[in-house]
N, C-alpha and C positions, 0 to 999 in steps of 0.2 A: 661680887668680884673677890677672888682669892687675894690674899696679901701679896704684894710684889716682892718683898724682901723677907729674909729670915727674921724671926722675932729675936729680941735680946736674949731670951732664955736659950733659944736654939743655937745662937752664935756662941754663947758662953759654953754651952755643952760641947759643941764641936771643937772649940779651942782647947777645952780641958782634955778631951780625948786625944787630940793631936799632941799636946804637951806630954801626956802620959805615954803615948806610943814612942815619941822621940827619946824620952828618958829610958824606956825599956831597951831601946836599940842603940843606946849611947856607946856601948862597947862592942857593937856588932862589927865584925871584921869586914863586912861588905862595904862599909863606908869608905874604906881605903882603896876600893876598886871601882866604885860607881860615883858619878857626879852627884852633887847636892840636889840638882833638879830631879833626878830619878828617885832619890830618897823622899823628897817632899811630895812628889806625885804619888809614890807608893803609899805614903802615910795618909794622904788625903783620900786616896782610893779606898784604903782599909776603913777609914773613919766613915766615909760615905756608905760603904756596905754595912757597917755596923749600925748606922742610924737607920738605914732602910730595913734591916732585920728587926730593930726595936719597934718600927712602925708597922709590923706585920705585913711587910712587902707591899704596903700601899704607897702609891706615888704621891709625894708631897709637892705641892706647887712651889713652895719656897726652895726645895731642893733642886727642882728643875730650873728655876730662875737662876740659882747660884751657878749651876753647871753651864748654863747658857752664857752667863756673864764671863766665866772663866774662859770659855771657848772664844768669845768675842774679843777678849784681850790678847789673844795669841794669834798673830797673822800667819804663823807657820802651820796652822791647822785649817786655814781657809782654802778649801778645795771645792770645785764645782759650784761656784757662786752664781745663783740665779738672781732675778730682779727682786724677789722678796727678801732674800738674804742681804742683798746689796742695800735695800732700803732700810733694813733693820740696823746694819752696821753704820750707815751714814747718819741715821737718826740718833743713834747712841753716841757716835763720834769716837775718835781715837782716845783710848784711856791709858794713861801712863802710871796710874797709882800702883797697880799690881807689880809692874816691872821695876818701878823705883824701889819698892819694898824688897823685891828679890835681889836687886843689885847691891843693896845695903849689906846683905848677909851672904852673898854668893862669892865663891872663890874661882868659879869656872867661867863666868861671863866676862869677856874682855871689853865690853862696851862701856864708854864713859858718858855720863849724862851731859857733859859739856858739849857734846855733838848735837844736842837738841837746839843749841843756839848757833846762829850764823852771824859772824861779825862782818858788817858791811864796810865798804871802803872808807866811809866817813867816821867809822868807830862805833856806830850804833849797832844794837843787837836785834836780830830778827828771829822769831820762834819758828823752828822747823816743825810745825804742827803735824805734818804728814809722816814724820819719822817714828817708827815703832820697832820694838824689839820682840823677838820670840824666845820665850823661856824654853820651849820644847826642843828647838833645834839650834839654839845659841847663835842666831843670826839676826840681822836687821832687815826691815822691809819698808817699802813706801806704801802708806795707807791707801792713797788715791789710785796709784798705779796698780796695786794688787786688785782693786775693785773694778777699775775702768779700763784696764789694758786691752788693746786690740791685737795688733801684730807686732811682735818683738823683733827688732832689726839690729839693735845695738847691744853689745855684750854688757857694758856698764849699766845701761838702762834695764836690760832684761834681768839682771841679778836681783835688783831691789823689787822688781815687779813679779818675779816668779820664784826662783829657788832661794832667794835671799843672799845676803853678802856677809861674810865673816873675815874679810881681808883687813884685819884690825890695823896693820902697819900702814896701809894706804887708804884708810877710811876717809880721811878729810878730802883727798882727791876724788875718791869715788862719789862722795856726797855732792861735791861741787859739780862734777860732770853730770850727775843725775839731775839735779835741780835746774841745770841750764839746758837740758834737752827739750826738744820740741814735744816729744811724747809725754813727758812729765807735765809740761804746762797745759797740754790738752786735757790730761786726766784731772789736773787741779781745777780747771774750768768746769768740767763735768761734775766733779765732786761738789764744788761750791754752789752750782746751780741746783743740783738735786737736794742739797742740804737746805737751801732757801725755800724750795718748793715744798719739802716735807714739813718745814716749820709753819708754813701757811696752809698746810693741808690741801695743797693744790698740785698734786703730782702731774696731772694732765689737765691743762686748762689753757684757754686762749689768752687769759690774763698774764700767763707766764711769758709768752712771746712778747707781749707789750712791755713787760718789765725788762726783758733782755734787750729790746730795741731802745728803751730808755737808757739803760746802762751803756749801750754802745754809743749813743748820741752824747752822753755825758763825757766819755773818754775822748770822743772826737773833738769836743769843744775844749777840753783841757789841752789836747795836743796842739790845737790851733793857737792857743795863747802862748804856749811854750815856744812854738816855732816863731811867732811874732817877736818874742823877746830875743831869741837867738839871732834873727835877721837884723834887728836894730843894733845889737852889740857888734855884730860882724860888720855892718855898714859903717860904723864909726870906729872900727878897729880898736875896740875896748876889750880889756881882759875880763874873762868870765869868773875866774876863781879868786878867792881871797885866801887869808891864812887859815880859815876854818870852812868846813863844808856842811854845817848844820844850820837849820832854819832858826831865825829869831835870835841870833847871837851877833856880837860885834865882829866886824871884818870878815864877813862870810862871802864877800865878793858881789859884783854888780848883778850877776844873773839871779842869785837867790834874793837879793834886795829888791829887784824889779818884780819878781814873783810875789814877794811879800806885799809890795805896794799894790799890785793888781788885786790881791786877795782882800784888801781893805774895802774895795768898791765893787768887786765882782763876786756874786754868790757861787758861781761854778768853781772858781779857783779857791775860794774860801773853803768850800766843802772838800775839795781835793787835798788841801793842806791839813 
């Protein structure tokens, strides 16, 4: 099997060539008219061509893998996605390392990494794992909707699933509307199911349906317990909330306290918490 990644020597050689190229073009007037992403892309393209010439035009497996990884990190380049491409991207997963490095040195991208986190009503943080940026077109995309979209009917949803969004002034509202949409939730479900199947090497298997049914039954049981707690509190006209809305803290209200108590004896609720 050929090596999957570039060797240390090849990485250092490519890095050295890029640094030399940037130094030679440091006073180039074009940098005042073109964005940084175009310069970086042009430098990398030149270095790749140089490396290819030095290898007597022979295809290097490491070079191919590197270009594949660069493409897979940029959702703006994902067109005509078939099942094989979808499986590859889901198995690799959304990668933010490249864009985070680019944002650190870029003056053109207006995206803030703080949008990767969603602040819940109780103050806790939730990771927007589905959110990705495109260096090539300076827009944001939804990883799962880009891969599993069906028919786009909403403008806000369609932007993150198709052409991308760069409305930086209204980005928070755009993200909130997108993640609350029914289409996004369906794509999230398809993404997580395919990801789980790929991890177990069972893309098409009857056992998958068994797992899905088991998951559905689990959530059904959780819902039954929550409804029972709600009915009991309502029947006795008791307040749900306390001064805090987090689990396992003082004064978090009767609802959460009853859920915590059930979890002490019930394995279903314990797993849920």
